[in-house]
VEXMI-196113 format. One line per 10 residues: their letters; for each residue y, z, x of C-alpha. Coordinates in pm, 1 decimal, m for minus. Each point is the difference from the previous one (the first is absolute). Layout:
<nodes>
a) Y Z X ~ ...
</nodes>
This chain:
<nodes>
mvkkgrilsg) 11951.4 8126.8 11744.8 ~ m159.1 m284.3 m190.1 ~ m305.1 100.4 m206.3 ~ m309.0 m180.5 48.6 ~ m105.0 8.3 m369.5 ~ m69.9 234.8 m274.7 ~ m284.2 246.7 m16.1 ~ m166.7 180.1 m297.9 ~ m239.0 302.6 16.0 ~ m82.1 316.9 m193.5
mrptgrlhig) m242.3 284.7 m36.1 ~ m144.6 161.9 m315.2 ~ 120.8 356.1 m79.5 ~ m363.3 139.4 m47.5 ~ 22.8 288.6 226.7 ~ 139.7 167.4 311.5 ~ 8.2 m251.6 295.9 ~ m198.2 80.5 309.2 ~ 42.2 m73.0 362.4 ~ m202.3 m323.4 m36.1
hlsvlenwas) 311.4 m132.1 m182.3 ~ 226.4 82.3 266.6 ~ m68.8 m310.4 202.0 ~ 66.7 m207.2 m300.5 ~ 345.6 178.9 m53.0 ~ 73.9 m47.7 365.9 ~ m72.0 m379.1 m36.6 ~ 228.5 m18.1 m309.4 ~ 280.3 178.5 187.5 ~ m22.5 m234.9 311.1
lqdsyqcfff) 51.6 m304.8 m224.1 ~ 319.9 115.4 m170.8 ~ 237.9 m137.4 261.5 ~ m147.3 m345.9 3.3 ~ m100.7 m49.1 m365.2 ~ 162.8 50.4 m335.0 ~ m245.8 274.6 m121.4 ~ m87.3 86.7 m349.4 ~ m235.2 313.0 m19.2 ~ m119.1 117.5 m334.4
vadlhaltts) m171.4 302.7 m178.8 ~ m295.9 m188.4 m182.1 ~ m13.4 237.8 m278.7 ~ m153.0 m255.9 m243.8 ~ m279.8 m77.0 247.9 ~ m68.9 384.6 m9.3 ~ m101.2 m44.6 m360.4 ~ m280.9 m246.3 91.4 ~ m220.5 290.5 103.2 ~ 200.1 302.7 m118.9
fdeteniren) 81.1 m100.7 m348.3 ~ m122.2 317.3 m134.4 ~ 126.7 229.6 268.0 ~ 378.5 m75.1 m2.7 ~ 118.1 367.4 9.1 ~ 62.9 m3.2 378.7 ~ 127.4 m341.6 49.1 ~ 381.5 104.6 m21.0 ~ m43.9 272.8 252.2 ~ m209.2 m236.0 215.2
irqmladwla) 289.9 m247.9 9.6 ~ 230.9 259.9 125.1 ~ m230.9 130.5 266.0 ~ m68.0 m370.7 106.4 ~ 362.9 m90.3 24.7 ~ 67.3 306.5 216.7 ~ m281.5 m119.1 238.1 ~ 140.7 m356.3 10.4 ~ 354.6 126.8 82.6 ~ m129.7 258.2 258.4
agidpeksvi) m193.7 m284.8 168.3 ~ 293.3 m211.9 47.0 ~ 33.5 m201.3 m304.6 ~ 390.1 m50.9 m42.0 ~ 170.1 m57.8 m327.8 ~ 287.9 m161.3 182.3 ~ m238.7 m263.6 144.8 ~ m258.0 m32.6 m278.0 ~ m8.4 m18.7 m386.1 ~ m216.6 281.6 m115.8
flqskiphha) m85.0 m28.1 m374.4 ~ m230.5 104.9 m276.0 ~ m223.8 m268.2 m149.7 ~ m23.1 126.8 m359.8 ~ 388.9 m1.0 m23.3 ~ 9.8 m357.9 25.5 ~ m168.3 m184.8 m303.0 ~ 24.5 m344.4 165.7 ~ m313.1 102.5 185.8 ~ m201.3 27.5 m312.4
elhllfsmit) 164.1 m312.2 m143.7 ~ m98.4 m213.5 322.5 ~ m349.0 162.6 9.8 ~ m44.3 m115.9 m373.1 ~ 115.9 m354.2 63.5 ~ m239.0 m16.5 302.3 ~ m302.0 122.8 m220.6 ~ 81.4 m307.6 m214.3 ~ m81.1 m255.9 290.6 ~ m251.8 200.4 220.0
plswlervpt) m375.7 m84.9 m38.5 ~ m206.6 293.8 m58.2 ~ m238.1 m86.7 288.5 ~ 292.6 43.6 244.0 ~ 21.8 363.2 m83.9 ~ m388.7 60.7 m12.2 ~ m31.3 m115.2 354.5 ~ 228.2 242.3 157.2 ~ m220.2 167.6 238.5 ~ 113.3 365.5 m59.6
ykdivlqhre) m35.7 m18.5 m381.4 ~ m370.8 93.0 m11.9 ~ 14.5 233.4 287.3 ~ 274.8 220.3 m164.5 ~ m170.8 m29.9 m349.6 ~ m328.6 147.5 166.0 ~ 176.1 271.9 190.5 ~ 174.2 114.7 m328.1 ~ m308.8 m19.8 m190.6 ~ m178.9 218.6 248.3
rgkdvttygf) 273.5 260.5 m65.8 ~ m63.3 m34.9 m379.1 ~ 288.7 m217.5 m91.2 ~ 10.3 m349.9 m153.8 ~ 280.0 m208.8 129.8 ~ m142.1 m334.1 m143.6 ~ 324.4 m60.6 m196.2 ~ 212.9 m304.7 m39.2 ~ 278.0 159.9 187.6 ~ m221.2 86.3 303.3
lgypllqaad) m151.0 m359.0 10.1 ~ 361.6 m130.1 m8.2 ~ 154.0 230.2 259.7 ~ m3.0 m275.3 277.8 ~ 185.9 m215.6 m240.8 ~ 264.3 279.1 m45.5 ~ 13.7 17.3 368.3 ~ 84.7 m370.7 16.3 ~ 268.7 57.1 m255.8 ~ 142.3 282.8 221.6
ilmyranavp) 11.8 m222.4 302.6 ~ 129.7 m331.4 m146.8 ~ 247.4 182.5 m224.8 ~ 211.3 54.1 320.3 ~ m95.0 m340.5 133.1 ~ m127.8 185.8 319.9 ~ m102.9 m237.8 276.4 ~ m191.2 266.6 200.2 ~ m215.3 299.4 m98.6 ~ m120.9 261.3 237.1
vgedqlphle) m370.3 47.3 m54.9 ~ m327.5 111.3 163.2 ~ m293.7 m246.8 31.8 ~ m160.2 159.6 m306.5 ~ 299.2 m119.6 m210.4 ~ 2.4 m363.8 79.9 ~ m213.6 m111.3 m281.4 ~ 263.5 154.4 m236.6 ~ 279.2 m187.3 172.5 ~ m182.3 m316.3 m18.4
lcrevgrrfn) m43.0 50.9 m375.0 ~ 376.4 38.1 m9.6 ~ 63.4 m328.9 170.9 ~ m250.1 m181.3 m218.2 ~ 181.0 139.0 m304.9 ~ 346.3 m83.7 129.2 ~ m120.1 m355.9 85.1 ~ m149.5 m38.1 m341.3 ~ 323.3 102.3 m170.0 ~ 194.9 m232.8 214.5
hiyghvfpdp) m233.3 m292.6 m71.9 ~ m17.2 55.4 m366.4 ~ 372.7 84.0 m64.3 ~ 203.0 m88.8 299.5 ~ 76.8 167.3 336.9 ~ 130.9 362.6 m16.4 ~ m207.4 208.5 232.4 ~ m55.8 m6.9 382.6 ~ m341.8 15.1 168.7 ~ m12.3 362.9 133.4
qallarvpll) m157.7 33.4 328.2 ~ m189.6 300.9 139.2 ~ 159.5 231.6 273.2 ~ m317.2 128.3 127.8 ~ 87.2 374.5 79.7 ~ m159.7 121.5 328.0 ~ m61.8 347.1 m149.7 ~ m278.1 207.1 123.6 ~ m237.5 130.2 m253.0 ~ m43.0 363.8 40.8
pgvdgrkmsk) m335.1 148.1 m125.1 ~ m4.3 322.5 m208.2 ~ m89.1 320.2 167.5 ~ m350.1 m40.4 m87.8 ~ m40.3 m351.7 163.0 ~ 9.9 m177.4 m352.7 ~ 280.7 m210.9 m128.1 ~ 295.5 227.8 m57.3 ~ 43.8 52.4 m366.9 ~ 105.4 283.5 m241.8
syanvielaa) m322.9 m49.0 m183.9 ~ m190.8 110.3 313.5 ~ 224.5 292.3 52.9 ~ 20.6 m117.2 372.4 ~ 365.0 m60.3 39.9 ~ 289.8 169.3 182.7 ~ 300.2 m46.2 m212.7 ~ 320.9 m139.7 136.8 ~ 184.9 325.6 m127.0 ~ m262.0 223.0 166.9
takelqtgvn) 136.1 320.0 151.5 ~ m63.6 88.4 365.4 ~ m281.5 224.9 m105.2 ~ m154.6 m257.6 m222.7 ~ 18.8 m268.5 264.5 ~ m182.8 246.8 240.9 ~ m275.0 58.3 m267.6 ~ m30.7 m374.7 m65.9 ~ m61.4 m76.0 374.4 ~ m226.6 300.5 46.2
smvtdparir) m225.9 m137.6 m275.1 ~ m30.3 m348.0 165.4 ~ m344.3 m114.3 57.7 ~ m95.0 m13.8 375.0 ~ m314.1 m108.1 204.9 ~ m285.9 178.5 m199.4 ~ m232.6 m40.4 309.4 ~ 244.4 210.9 208.7 ~ m108.9 351.9 m13.0 ~ 176.7 160.9 308.8
ktdpghpevc) 340.4 m85.2 167.8 ~ m174.5 m115.6 309.7 ~ m223.5 m245.4 m193.9 ~ 91.1 m379.1 49.6 ~ 191.6 m112.6 m296.7 ~ 2.2 m328.1 m196.2 ~ 350.6 m51.8 m98.8 ~ m70.2 m322.5 m197.1 ~ m159.9 212.7 m277.4 ~ 292.1 253.4 m6.8
vvhkyhgiyr) 274.7 6.8 m255.2 ~ 230.4 187.0 231.3 ~ m50.4 m281.7 260.0 ~ 123.8 m249.8 m255.0 ~ 317.7 215.1 m62.5 ~ 63.9 28.5 375.2 ~ m5.9 m377.3 m9.0 ~ 300.2 8.2 m225.5 ~ 183.3 319.1 120.7 ~ m78.6 7.7 368.7
adelsgleae) m91.6 m361.5 78.1 ~ 152.7 25.3 359.3 ~ m256.2 262.2 76.8 ~ m294.8 m143.4 m185.1 ~ m197.3 m124.2 296.1 ~ 27.6 323.8 199.0 ~ m98.8 205.8 m323.2 ~ m299.9 m225.4 m39.4 ~ m118.9 50.4 352.2 ~ 49.2 386.0 m33.7
ckaggigcva) m201.6 6.9 m305.5 ~ m281.0 m211.4 133.1 ~ m12.3 217.3 309.7 ~ m0.4 324.7 m205.6 ~ 328.6 77.4 146.5 ~ 182.6 97.1 m326.3 ~ m143.0 163.2 m297.4 ~ 54.9 m85.2 m358.7 ~ 210.4 310.7 m62.2 ~ 241.3 m88.1 270.4
ckrmltgtme) 17.7 m375.6 m103.8 ~ 82.6 103.0 m357.5 ~ 260.5 249.7 133.9 ~ 168.9 m294.1 188.5 ~ m1.2 m223.0 m313.6 ~ 142.8 268.1 m211.5 ~ 296.1 39.2 239.8 ~ 74.5 m357.7 31.3 ~ m25.5 m65.1 m374.8 ~ 221.7 292.2 m76.4
efmapirekr) 258.6 m115.2 251.2 ~ m4.2 m352.4 m181.3 ~ m16.2 122.3 m357.8 ~ 250.6 320.4 19.6 ~ 312.6 m223.2 m17.7 ~ m122.2 m199.6 m290.0 ~ m112.6 326.5 m173.5 ~ 355.2 139.9 59.1 ~ 173.0 m305.7 m130.9 ~ m222.9 m3.3 m298.3
esiinnrsyi) 59.5 361.2 m91.4 ~ 359.9 m80.4 m15.1 ~ m56.1 m298.1 m229.1 ~ m243.5 154.1 m242.4 ~ 240.1 282.4 m74.5 ~ 284.6 m238.8 m86.3 ~ m123.9 m156.6 m338.4 ~ 325.0 m171.7 m82.5 ~ m10.8 m183.3 350.7 ~ m338.5 m149.1 m95.4
ddileagtkr) 109.2 m79.9 m347.5 ~ 315.3 m168.4 124.0 ~ m189.0 m213.3 246.5 ~ m255.0 m122.9 m264.5 ~ 265.4 m61.4 m264.0 ~ 213.0 m210.3 247.6 ~ m292.0 m186.1 136.2 ~ m148.9 m72.0 m356.4 ~ 334.5 m120.0 m104.6 ~ 9.7 m256.3 303.6
ateearrtmd) m360.3 m105.9 m62.1 ~ 67.6 m63.6 m368.2 ~ 285.3 m226.6 91.1 ~ m224.8 m194.1 216.6 ~ m288.1 m5.6 m252.6 ~ 234.9 m128.0 m270.4 ~ 109.0 m286.4 230.4 ~ m365.3 m95.4 33.5 ~ m77.2 m0.5 m368.5 ~ 320.5 m202.7 m57.0
mvwpkvfkg) m165.9 m270.4 204.8 ~ m343.3 45.7 m157.1 ~ 56.8 m18.3 m367.3 ~ 203.7 m327.5 m4.8 ~ m296.2 m149.8 192.6 ~ m250.2 126.7 m249.8 ~ 192.6 m90.4 m307.0 ~ 165.3 m327.5 57.5 ~ 240.5 m174.1 m213.4
</nodes>
């Protein structure tokens, strides 16, 4: 099959993945047959906010790769690699830092928000590395001359910066880099069990590796309609976290469940029990596959070693094109 193009995407190993990540991984897996995919562990990016908390990064990498593989990322179809093992990323990032106006980085919408979030938790991330992390992202993408990047809408400004940096390099030195386009992922945003954004810092997540018991506990703690006291009271499903999950896991029954809830025909306990059963049916095969993977350390190491070797070869090809453009003559 002729591939449509090349894709680059990655995740930071800053903690255990939760079920909100699953739709992203499913999207990655669906792209593997039609695109040449490069998926990387962004451990250098983990240092931007966890520079003083590195003791768990190695284990987080192993756990995250087990999640990827269990969710359908196939090392026979995709290049899976470790960012920090390829020095060319830092090399290209440094070169881009020489030509990128400071104002381009300061206008990235998420910068001030994330700085404020960490400040509220007592941590100062106003570092050179954190300000420049979108530029490192640009180096990650352009290193593999990716022409498509699967992103959510909130990441579009980062991808636009990547395109601007690539265009500026091409204008100053000569053409090397493509203009990577967004593959807008239609991934549903699942709220945390308390209704807020799903985040480890809020302790409101259900981990992708959750046991059946942990899954049940997570669903049972989901916030429902606070105005509903008795089972027979009319419900307001639009304010219920369980309802949002039904929209993902029981979409074909959603309208019927809504009608029952509004009519007081089904109580919150029964509704949660239904959701737990459906989610467990969906998650059990992933959990089983994950358990077999996580207990085989050499399997994960071999995949990462092979993928990093392939990615290094591709990165070297790019830099062999870049440096003659920069240092002419």
